[in-house]
VEXLUMNU-494281 format. One record per residue (C-alpha): x, y, z; residue number from 0. Coordinates in pm, 1 decimal, m for minus. Layout:
# residues N
SITE/X/Y/Z/NUM
...
END
This chain:
# residues 331
SITE/0.0/0.0/0.0/0
SITE/97.5/364.6/m33.9/1
SITE/165.7/563.7/278.8/2
SITE/108.9/938.6/225.2/3
SITE/281.9/1184.7/453.9/4
SITE/247.3/1559.4/488.8/5
SITE/521.6/1769.9/645.9/6
SITE/399.4/2109.2/763.0/7
SITE/650.5/2378.1/851.3/8
SITE/483.6/2673.3/1020.9/9
SITE/659.6/3008.6/1038.1/10
SITE/476.5/3341.3/1109.1/11
SITE/643.3/3682.8/1120.5/12
SITE/532.1/3889.5/1416.4/13
SITE/553.1/4243.1/1275.6/14
SITE/488.2/4407.0/1611.5/15
SITE/789.9/4617.2/1706.5/16
SITE/644.1/4787.1/2009.1/17
SITE/886.1/4590.3/2221.2/18
SITE/1256.2/4544.5/2174.1/19
SITE/1235.1/4165.3/2170.2/20
SITE/1018.6/3991.1/1913.9/21
SITE/972.2/3634.0/1797.2/22
SITE/974.4/3510.4/1441.4/23
SITE/762.9/3217.3/1329.9/24
SITE/729.8/3074.5/977.3/25
SITE/436.2/2909.8/793.3/26
SITE/488.3/2692.5/487.7/27
SITE/355.4/2356.2/360.9/28
SITE/582.2/2092.4/206.5/29
SITE/397.2/1777.6/83.3/30
SITE/592.6/1453.4/49.2/31
SITE/510.7/1085.8/m12.7/32
SITE/697.0/761.3/48.9/33
SITE/617.3/393.8/m5.7/34
SITE/596.6/123.1/258.9/35
SITE/518.6/m245.1/191.2/36
SITE/431.8/m344.5/546.9/37
SITE/380.7/m209.6/897.5/38
SITE/720.8/m349.8/988.1/39
SITE/884.1/m131.4/722.3/40
SITE/696.2/166.5/856.2/41
SITE/810.2/115.0/1213.5/42
SITE/1168.2/73.0/1093.8/43
SITE/1183.0/439.9/983.3/44
SITE/956.4/590.2/1246.7/45
SITE/1247.1/744.8/1441.6/46
SITE/1461.8/851.3/1147.1/47
SITE/1308.8/1194.2/1082.9/48
SITE/1539.0/1495.2/1048.6/49
SITE/1512.3/1874.1/1072.0/50
SITE/1788.8/2087.7/919.6/51
SITE/1852.9/2451.4/836.3/52
SITE/2085.0/2748.4/867.8/53
SITE/2095.9/3049.7/1097.2/54
SITE/2242.2/3395.1/1031.0/55
SITE/2272.5/3695.2/1260.6/56
SITE/2209.5/4039.1/1114.0/57
SITE/2541.8/4211.6/1034.5/58
SITE/2734.5/3906.3/1154.7/59
SITE/2632.8/3643.2/899.4/60
SITE/2671.4/3273.6/971.9/61
SITE/2809.2/3203.4/1320.1/62
SITE/2933.5/2891.7/1489.9/63
SITE/2789.0/2819.6/1831.8/64
SITE/2434.1/2957.3/1805.0/65
SITE/2222.2/2741.0/2034.2/66
SITE/1907.2/2582.7/1887.2/67
SITE/1657.1/2392.6/2097.6/68
SITE/1405.9/2141.0/1962.3/69
SITE/1126.5/2024.9/2190.6/70
SITE/866.8/1765.9/2102.3/71
SITE/729.5/1415.5/2160.6/72
SITE/1071.2/1265.7/2231.3/73
SITE/1158.8/1539.1/2482.6/74
SITE/1415.0/1803.4/2394.9/75
SITE/1738.9/1828.1/2201.6/76
SITE/1986.4/2113.0/2177.1/77
SITE/2253.5/2158.9/1911.4/78
SITE/2491.1/2441.5/1816.3/79
SITE/2535.1/2569.3/1463.6/80
SITE/2846.1/2474.2/1266.0/81
SITE/3085.6/2735.7/1129.5/82
SITE/2863.8/2778.8/821.3/83
SITE/2557.3/2840.5/1039.4/84
SITE/2401.5/2500.9/964.7/85
SITE/2231.1/2267.9/1210.7/86
SITE/2076.4/1919.4/1200.0/87
SITE/1846.6/1722.5/1429.2/88
SITE/1820.8/1347.8/1361.5/89
SITE/1639.6/1042.6/1493.0/90
SITE/1305.5/1218.0/1532.3/91
SITE/981.7/1029.2/1595.4/92
SITE/663.5/1155.2/1427.8/93
SITE/493.6/1451.2/1588.8/94
SITE/493.0/1827.7/1633.8/95
SITE/816.3/1998.3/1731.9/96
SITE/899.5/2350.7/1840.0/97
SITE/1235.1/2486.3/1731.1/98
SITE/1371.9/2789.5/1918.4/99
SITE/1671.7/3000.5/1814.5/100
SITE/1821.7/3287.4/2010.3/101
SITE/2141.5/3485.5/2057.3/102
SITE/2232.4/3764.1/2298.3/103
SITE/2139.5/4102.7/2153.7/104
SITE/1914.8/3958.2/1881.1/105
SITE/1542.4/3888.9/1844.5/106
SITE/1455.2/3522.8/1890.4/107
SITE/1287.4/3296.4/1634.0/108
SITE/1046.7/3005.8/1682.1/109
SITE/935.2/2749.0/1424.1/110
SITE/674.0/2477.8/1469.2/111
SITE/745.1/2165.0/1264.9/112
SITE/514.8/1865.3/1215.6/113
SITE/702.6/1556.5/1096.4/114
SITE/515.7/1233.8/1023.3/115
SITE/805.5/1010.9/932.9/116
SITE/1155.0/980.2/796.2/117
SITE/1155.6/1299.7/590.3/118
SITE/1433.0/1560.6/619.8/119
SITE/1249.2/1886.0/681.9/120
SITE/1478.1/2157.0/540.2/121
SITE/1385.4/2493.5/685.9/122
SITE/1424.9/2819.8/501.9/123
SITE/1726.6/3023.3/626.8/124
SITE/1656.0/3181.8/965.0/125
SITE/1787.2/3536.7/1012.4/126
SITE/1790.3/3684.9/1360.6/127
SITE/1752.3/4062.9/1353.9/128
SITE/1924.2/4300.2/1589.8/129
SITE/1734.4/4371.2/1911.3/130
SITE/1615.2/4732.8/1896.5/131
SITE/1542.2/5015.0/2138.6/132
SITE/1296.7/5305.8/2093.8/133
SITE/1406.8/5655.3/1993.0/134
SITE/1180.6/5959.6/2003.9/135
SITE/1204.6/6334.3/1949.4/136
SITE/1028.4/6649.3/1831.0/137
SITE/1056.8/6887.6/1535.7/138
SITE/950.9/7253.6/1519.9/139
SITE/933.9/7490.8/1222.1/140
SITE/1040.2/7844.2/1311.5/141
SITE/769.1/8002.6/1096.3/142
SITE/490.1/7826.8/1285.8/143
SITE/394.1/7588.1/1005.6/144
SITE/305.4/7229.6/1094.5/145
SITE/606.3/6998.6/1064.5/146
SITE/393.5/6710.9/933.3/147
SITE/585.6/6498.7/684.4/148
SITE/932.8/6617.8/777.3/149
SITE/1166.1/6324.3/716.8/150
SITE/1376.9/6156.4/983.3/151
SITE/1682.4/5961.1/868.4/152
SITE/1914.3/5772.3/1100.5/153
SITE/2264.8/5647.1/1050.1/154
SITE/2545.8/5523.6/1266.7/155
SITE/2790.8/5244.2/1333.9/156
SITE/2696.8/4892.6/1428.7/157
SITE/2895.1/4687.4/1677.0/158
SITE/2986.9/4371.6/1483.5/159
SITE/3160.0/4200.9/1774.9/160
SITE/3010.0/3848.7/1798.3/161
SITE/2819.5/3771.2/2118.9/162
SITE/3018.8/3579.4/2376.6/163
SITE/3073.9/3216.6/2278.3/164
SITE/3006.6/3267.2/1904.9/165
SITE/3250.8/3269.4/1614.6/166
SITE/3137.6/3468.2/1309.4/167
SITE/3397.6/3463.1/1027.5/168
SITE/3205.7/3707.1/804.6/169
SITE/3109.4/3959.5/1074.5/170
SITE/3073.7/4305.0/921.2/171
SITE/3119.4/4188.3/562.2/172
SITE/2854.6/4279.5/304.8/173
SITE/2676.8/4469.6/580.8/174
SITE/2326.0/4586.9/496.8/175
SITE/2236.9/4908.0/673.3/176
SITE/1988.5/4822.8/951.7/177
SITE/1930.2/5195.8/1008.3/178
SITE/1727.2/5210.0/685.4/179
SITE/1442.9/5045.0/875.8/180
SITE/1452.2/5329.3/1128.5/181
SITE/1373.8/5608.6/880.5/182
SITE/1034.8/5765.9/952.2/183
SITE/832.4/6086.9/923.3/184
SITE/709.8/6347.8/1170.2/185
SITE/352.8/6359.1/1298.9/186
SITE/132.1/6668.3/1290.3/187
SITE/218.4/6747.7/1652.6/188
SITE/589.4/6747.9/1565.4/189
SITE/669.4/6420.6/1740.1/190
SITE/826.8/6110.3/1595.3/191
SITE/927.0/5769.2/1724.8/192
SITE/1135.9/5493.7/1570.7/193
SITE/1375.7/5216.9/1672.9/194
SITE/1747.7/5153.6/1628.1/195
SITE/1961.7/4846.1/1705.0/196
SITE/2077.4/4828.2/2064.5/197
SITE/2427.5/4754.7/1934.0/198
SITE/2430.7/5096.7/1761.0/199
SITE/2705.9/5349.2/1818.7/200
SITE/2758.7/5709.7/1697.4/201
SITE/2394.9/5743.1/1589.7/202
SITE/2308.5/6059.5/1395.2/203
SITE/1952.5/6178.9/1337.6/204
SITE/1899.7/6398.0/1029.8/205
SITE/1579.8/6603.3/1005.2/206
SITE/1480.2/6754.1/671.0/207
SITE/1183.4/6922.6/510.9/208
SITE/1149.9/7073.1/163.8/209
SITE/1222.0/7446.3/177.0/210
SITE/1375.7/7437.3/524.3/211
SITE/1718.1/7391.0/674.2/212
SITE/1851.9/7042.0/731.2/213
SITE/1956.1/6972.7/1089.6/214
SITE/2140.3/6690.6/1265.1/215
SITE/2141.3/6565.4/1621.6/216
SITE/2352.6/6297.4/1786.9/217
SITE/2233.7/6030.9/2029.6/218
SITE/2495.6/5962.4/2297.6/219
SITE/2610.1/5601.1/2310.5/220
SITE/2528.8/5597.1/2681.0/221
SITE/2163.5/5676.9/2601.8/222
SITE/2148.5/5386.0/2357.5/223
SITE/2295.9/5148.7/2614.0/224
SITE/2048.9/5239.4/2889.9/225
SITE/1734.3/5287.6/2678.7/226
SITE/1446.0/5044.2/2689.6/227
SITE/1078.9/5027.7/2599.9/228
SITE/991.2/5208.1/2922.8/229
SITE/1261.7/5472.8/2873.3/230
SITE/1327.1/5560.6/2507.0/231
SITE/1640.8/5739.0/2395.1/232
SITE/1540.8/6106.6/2363.5/233
SITE/1669.2/6319.2/2074.6/234
SITE/1717.6/6692.2/2135.1/235
SITE/1435.9/6898.3/1981.4/236
SITE/1514.8/7026.0/1630.6/237
SITE/1397.8/7363.3/1492.6/238
SITE/1406.7/7402.8/1115.0/239
SITE/1442.3/7746.7/953.3/240
SITE/1296.2/7847.5/615.4/241
SITE/1551.1/7853.2/333.3/242
SITE/1516.2/8225.9/267.0/243
SITE/1736.9/8530.1/236.1/244
SITE/1749.9/8886.4/111.8/245
SITE/2000.2/9158.2/21.0/246
SITE/1946.1/9534.4/67.7/247
SITE/2147.9/9829.4/m60.4/248
SITE/2214.8/10076.0/219.4/249
SITE/2234.6/10373.4/m20.0/250
SITE/1900.7/10289.9/m183.1/251
SITE/1785.4/10176.4/m527.0/252
SITE/1949.5/10469.0/m712.7/253
SITE/2319.0/10537.1/m659.9/254
SITE/2571.3/10772.7/m815.3/255
SITE/2881.2/10585.8/m698.4/256
SITE/2998.5/10235.0/m779.2/257
SITE/3102.3/10181.9/m416.0/258
SITE/2799.7/10072.0/m218.0/259
SITE/2722.7/9884.4/105.1/260
SITE/2513.6/9569.0/130.0/261
SITE/2306.0/9421.9/408.7/262
SITE/2254.8/9044.9/372.1/263
SITE/2035.5/8806.4/567.9/264
SITE/2015.0/8430.2/512.2/265
SITE/1921.8/8114.2/702.1/266
SITE/2211.2/8003.7/925.3/267
SITE/2456.7/8048.5/636.5/268
SITE/2831.3/8024.4/681.5/269
SITE/2941.3/8093.2/322.8/270
SITE/2830.2/8324.4/47.3/271
SITE/2907.8/8421.6/m309.6/272
SITE/2827.1/8756.8/m473.6/273
SITE/2812.6/8911.5/m816.4/274
SITE/2636.1/9177.5/m1021.0/275
SITE/2517.1/9171.1/m1380.4/276
SITE/2320.6/9394.6/m1612.5/277
SITE/1951.2/9355.4/m1538.3/278
SITE/1800.3/9076.3/m1744.8/279
SITE/2122.6/8872.3/m1753.8/280
SITE/2166.4/8547.2/m1563.2/281
SITE/2330.5/8576.4/m1223.9/282
SITE/2693.6/8480.9/m1180.9/283
SITE/2881.1/8459.8/m852.7/284
SITE/3234.7/8516.0/m741.7/285
SITE/3431.1/8273.3/m522.2/286
SITE/3270.6/8162.5/m197.8/287
SITE/3368.9/8360.7/108.0/288
SITE/3278.8/8366.9/475.5/289
SITE/2922.7/8485.0/524.6/290
SITE/2887.5/8845.9/636.7/291
SITE/2567.0/9030.8/714.6/292
SITE/2719.1/9368.9/617.8/293
SITE/2987.4/9427.5/357.5/294
SITE/3101.1/9678.3/94.3/295
SITE/3057.7/9607.8/m277.3/296
SITE/3186.7/9771.2/m594.7/297
SITE/2943.6/9764.9/m882.8/298
SITE/3066.4/9669.1/m1226.0/299
SITE/3149.3/9961.2/m1458.4/300
SITE/2879.7/10121.9/m1671.5/301
SITE/2564.7/10312.8/m1584.8/302
SITE/2226.5/10146.5/m1596.0/303
SITE/2015.0/9895.0/m1410.5/304
SITE/2207.4/9617.2/m1239.9/305
SITE/2114.8/9303.7/m1050.9/306
SITE/2309.7/9220.7/m736.5/307
SITE/2316.3/8842.2/m690.4/308
SITE/2382.7/8653.5/m366.9/309
SITE/2403.8/8280.8/m301.9/310
SITE/2435.9/8148.6/54.2/311
SITE/2523.2/7805.4/189.3/312
SITE/2497.2/7649.5/534.6/313
SITE/2706.8/7379.9/698.4/314
SITE/2472.1/7109.3/569.7/315
SITE/2544.6/7213.9/209.8/316
SITE/2198.8/7361.1/152.9/317
SITE/2194.9/7662.6/m74.7/318
SITE/1960.0/7950.6/m142.2/319
SITE/2002.4/8235.3/m392.4/320
SITE/1839.8/8576.9/m397.6/321
SITE/1888.6/8915.4/m562.1/322
SITE/1797.6/9283.0/m574.4/323
SITE/1825.6/9560.3/m834.6/324
SITE/1995.2/9897.3/m832.3/325
SITE/2032.8/10176.9/m1086.9/326
SITE/2380.5/10326.0/m1128.1/327
SITE/2381.9/10684.4/m1260.5/328
SITE/2720.6/10851.2/m1234.3/329
SITE/2643.2/11147.1/m1464.6/330
END
């Protein structure tokens, strides 16, 4: 007779990140059939089932020594991963098994496996993500507008030292940036909240909004180390300024002398470039110089309407340009 068997591997991803520690489960169905000519043949393979797979740690890759526990009808077994991250349980009787994987500083994973015979259940690769901690802060706009939609980007360094007892030959190689998952936007009330890996160091928070200055804040390593779900790491409040500026001519819009004085105002600029052209021509600028709110300027030769052009830059590399007109009449 034909003996039909069904192996069910169940894995479900728990997307809740409200806590720093989460559990991964997986759900998948793998049908399989074998032949048996007698009940004696069936009993001969009843304890030859296997469960195999691989484990990787985020940013560390495959590690030797990750502990994996399998509990089920024949009590429990524990094995450690090999240097390529692989593991294998053998001699399993039919039944439902729970496989648990964990490593210090990483979210745990749990898989439920139903094995009805001598099949080798090969699990999909299991990746343990970095344990995270909450980060929160506030954003203001100096002109009173709502900061809704301002973008929050995070970056930093990740400690790739393997947890105690593990050997990870590829630690830090081909590292995908886990901070990309932390990027978020600001709510209407100016608040935001996200999460970063607990093993983060030198974390920088960049706040940006179209038409406003870009600002950065640092999170001290000590705050990362002590933060938890009950006490998030707090980012210093950020105030964004409109990217605006203006230039005035002290002597007025009509001058009889090429030597004039300028008053310049711009968002927290630290550099500026100036130039003047005949009205209607495109602006050109001289070399960048240290920003000054008041400075002398010599107009280019020739009477007529002229456009005084200013471009200003801040430390973040943001730039804004503005201009004004003046008539030169030396006759």
